[in-house]
C-alpha positions in Angstrom: 90.8 -135.3 -25.1 90.1 -131.6 -24.4 88.3 -130.2 -21.3 85.8 -128.7 -23.7 84.9 -132.1 -25.0 84.2 -133.4 -21.5 82.0 -130.4 -20.8 80.3 -130.7 -24.1 79.4 -134.3 -23.3 78.0 -133.3 -19.9 75.9 -130.5 -21.3 74.6 -132.7 -24.1 73.3 -135.1 -21.4 72.3 -132.4 -18.9 71.8 -129.1 -20.7 72.1 -125.9 -18.7 68.7 -124.9 -19.9 67.4 -127.3 -17.2 69.0 -125.2 -14.4 66.8 -123.4 -11.9 66.8 -119.6 -12.3 68.5 -119.2 -8.9 71.2 -121.7 -9.7 74.9 -121.2 -10.6 76.1 -123.9 -12.9 78.7 -124.4 -15.6 82.3 -123.4 -15.7 83.2 -121.4 -12.6 87.0 -121.4 -12.5 89.7 -121.9 -15.0 89.7 -122.5 -18.8 88.4 -125.2 -21.1 90.9 -124.7 -23.9 93.3 -127.3 -22.6 93.9 -131.1 -22.6 92.0 -133.2 -20.1 93.6 -136.5 -19.0 92.0 -136.9 -15.5 88.8 -135.7 -14.0 88.0 -135.4 -10.3 84.3 -136.0 -9.6 83.0 -134.7 -6.3 79.8 -133.8 -4.5 81.5 -130.7 -3.1 85.1 -129.6 -3.5 86.5 -129.8 0.0 89.9 -128.8 1.5 90.9 -132.5 1.7 90.7 -132.6 -2.1 93.2 -129.9 -2.7 96.3 -132.1 -2.6 94.8 -134.0 -5.5 94.5 -131.0 -7.8 98.0 -131.1 -9.4 97.1 -134.6 -10.6 93.9 -133.7 -12.5 92.8 -131.2 -15.2 89.1 -130.8 -14.5 86.9 -130.9 -11.4 83.3 -131.8 -12.0 81.2 -131.1 -8.9 77.6 -131.4 -8.1 77.4 -128.3 -6.0 78.7 -124.9 -7.2 81.8 -123.5 -5.7 80.7 -119.9 -6.3 77.1 -119.3 -5.4 76.8 -115.9 -3.7 78.5 -112.6 -4.8 82.1 -112.5 -3.4 83.0 -109.7 -1.0 86.6 -110.8 -0.7 89.0 -113.6 -1.9 91.5 -114.5 0.9 93.7 -117.5 1.0 93.1 -117.9 4.7 89.5 -118.8 4.1 88.2 -122.2 2.8 86.8 -120.7 -0.4 89.9 -118.6 -1.0 92.2 -121.6 -0.5 90.1 -123.6 -3.0 90.2 -120.8 -5.6 93.9 -120.3 -5.1 94.7 -124.0 -5.4 92.5 -124.4 -8.6 94.2 -121.4 -10.3 97.7 -122.4 -9.2 97.2 -125.9 -10.6 95.5 -124.6 -13.8 92.5 -126.9 -13.0 89.0 -126.0 -14.3 86.0 -126.3 -12.0 82.6 -127.2 -13.5 79.3 -127.4 -11.5 76.4 -129.6 -12.7 73.9 -129.1 -9.9 70.2 -128.7 -10.9 70.6 -129.7 -14.6 71.9 -133.1 -13.2 69.0 -133.1 -10.7 66.4 -132.6 -13.4 67.9 -134.3 -16.4 66.9 -137.6 -17.8 69.1 -140.3 -16.2 70.2 -137.8 -13.6 70.2 -137.7 -9.8 66.4 -137.9 -9.3 66.0 -140.8 -11.7 68.8 -142.7 -9.9 67.1 -142.0 -6.5 63.7 -143.2 -7.9 65.3 -146.3 -9.2 67.0 -147.2 -5.9 63.8 -146.5 -4.0 62.0 -148.9 -6.3 59.5 -146.3 -7.5 57.3 -147.3 -10.4 55.8 -145.1 -13.0 57.8 -142.1 -11.7 57.1 -138.8 -13.4 58.2 -135.2 -12.9 56.1 -133.0 -10.6 56.7 -130.3 -13.3 58.6 -130.2 -16.5 61.0 -127.4 -17.6 64.0 -126.9 -19.7 62.6 -127.7 -23.2 63.1 -124.8 -25.5 60.9 -123.8 -28.5 61.7 -121.5 -31.3 58.9 -118.9 -31.9 58.6 -117.3 -35.3 56.1 -114.5 -35.7 55.4 -112.2 -38.7 54.9 -108.6 -37.7 54.2 -105.4 -39.7 57.3 -103.1 -39.4 55.3 -100.5 -37.6 54.9 -102.9 -34.6 58.2 -104.7 -34.7 59.6 -103.3 -31.5 56.3 -103.4 -29.6 55.9 -107.1 -30.2 59.6 -107.9 -29.6 59.6 -106.1 -26.2 56.4 -107.8 -25.2 58.0 -111.2 -25.9 61.2 -110.4 -24.0 59.2 -109.0 -21.0 57.3 -112.2 -20.8 60.4 -114.4 -20.7 61.4 -115.1 -24.3 64.8 -114.4 -25.9 67.1 -115.6 -23.1 70.1 -117.7 -24.0 72.5 -118.3 -21.1 73.6 -114.9 -19.7 72.2 -113.0 -22.7 68.7 -111.6 -22.9 66.6 -110.0 -25.7 68.0 -112.6 -28.2 66.3 -112.6 -31.6 66.8 -112.9 -35.3 64.9 -110.6 -37.7 64.6 -110.4 -41.5 62.3 -108.2 -43.6 60.1 -109.5 -46.3 56.7 -109.1 -47.9 53.5 -110.6 -46.4 50.4 -111.1 -48.5 46.8 -111.7 -47.5 43.3 -111.2 -48.9 40.7 -110.2 -46.2 37.4 -112.1 -46.8 33.9 -111.2 -46.0 33.5 -110.6 -42.2 37.2 -109.9 -41.6 38.2 -106.7 -39.8 41.8 -106.2 -41.2 44.2 -103.9 -39.4 45.6 -103.1 -42.9 43.9 -103.2 -46.2 40.3 -103.7 -47.3 38.0 -106.7 -47.6 38.1 -108.3 -51.1 41.5 -106.9 -52.1 44.8 -108.7 -51.9 47.3 -106.8 -49.8 51.2 -106.7 -49.9 52.6 -105.6 -46.6 56.2 -105.0 -45.5 56.7 -107.3 -42.5 59.4 -108.6 -40.2 60.0 -112.3 -39.6 60.9 -112.2 -35.9 62.5 -115.4 -34.3 63.3 -115.9 -30.7 63.6 -118.7 -28.1 60.9 -119.5 -25.5 61.2 -121.9 -22.5 58.3 -124.3 -22.7 57.1 -123.4 -19.2 56.7 -119.8 -20.2 55.1 -120.4 -23.6 51.5 -119.5 -22.5 52.6 -116.2 -20.9 54.7 -115.3 -24.0 52.0 -116.0 -26.5 49.5 -114.0 -24.4 51.9 -111.1 -24.3 52.5 -111.3 -28.1 48.9 -111.5 -29.0 48.0 -108.5 -26.7 50.2 -106.1 -28.7 50.2 -107.6 -32.2 47.9 -105.5 -34.4 46.6 -108.3 -36.7 43.2 -109.9 -36.3 44.8 -113.3 -37.2 48.4 -113.5 -36.1 50.6 -115.8 -38.1 53.2 -117.6 -36.0 55.1 -120.9 -35.9 56.5 -123.0 -33.0 59.4 -125.4 -33.5 60.7 -127.8 -30.8 64.5 -127.6 -30.3 
């Protein structure tokens, strides 16, 4: 088995999209492109664990090893000693933290079970992603895209402003009482448009849609939402 397979299994159960915005999760030290025969599972990587590192290939910890920006890495400090030992032994370090706290079957579910809680439910939900597809006239493509991104859409991991765009032709026939941005009532219009796709966290959906509708020029905005 490869380290990448172990991490893939963990992220399938506890996706990193569940992480709090302030959290530091995922691979923090080492590489995943290597075999994995033994895994050390810890709450925190402590100095007493370092002699075990030559016998394992991957450390899976609940708490991150790197949380705040580093000002120095010195082997005479606890953090420096841990980093040096991990790198010297070619051991990868992966932190689960808040995805494991929030994920189904994770830490909070286990605590609720052991406390004998019944009908337990989250205080708030987060982490579910939706794909938003909106059709925009080319004249307003960037205005709509920037409104979406500013409201919290289009973020995948450490990348922002993520989208997919393709041009095509939109058609519509304004009926009596309509106030079209383009065209005239009673005549079918063919308009060059952009199909703009992006990712939206469910908890930010209302804000994202409000931002999109505030800058989109059409009286009736055509958009689709797909659960992921």
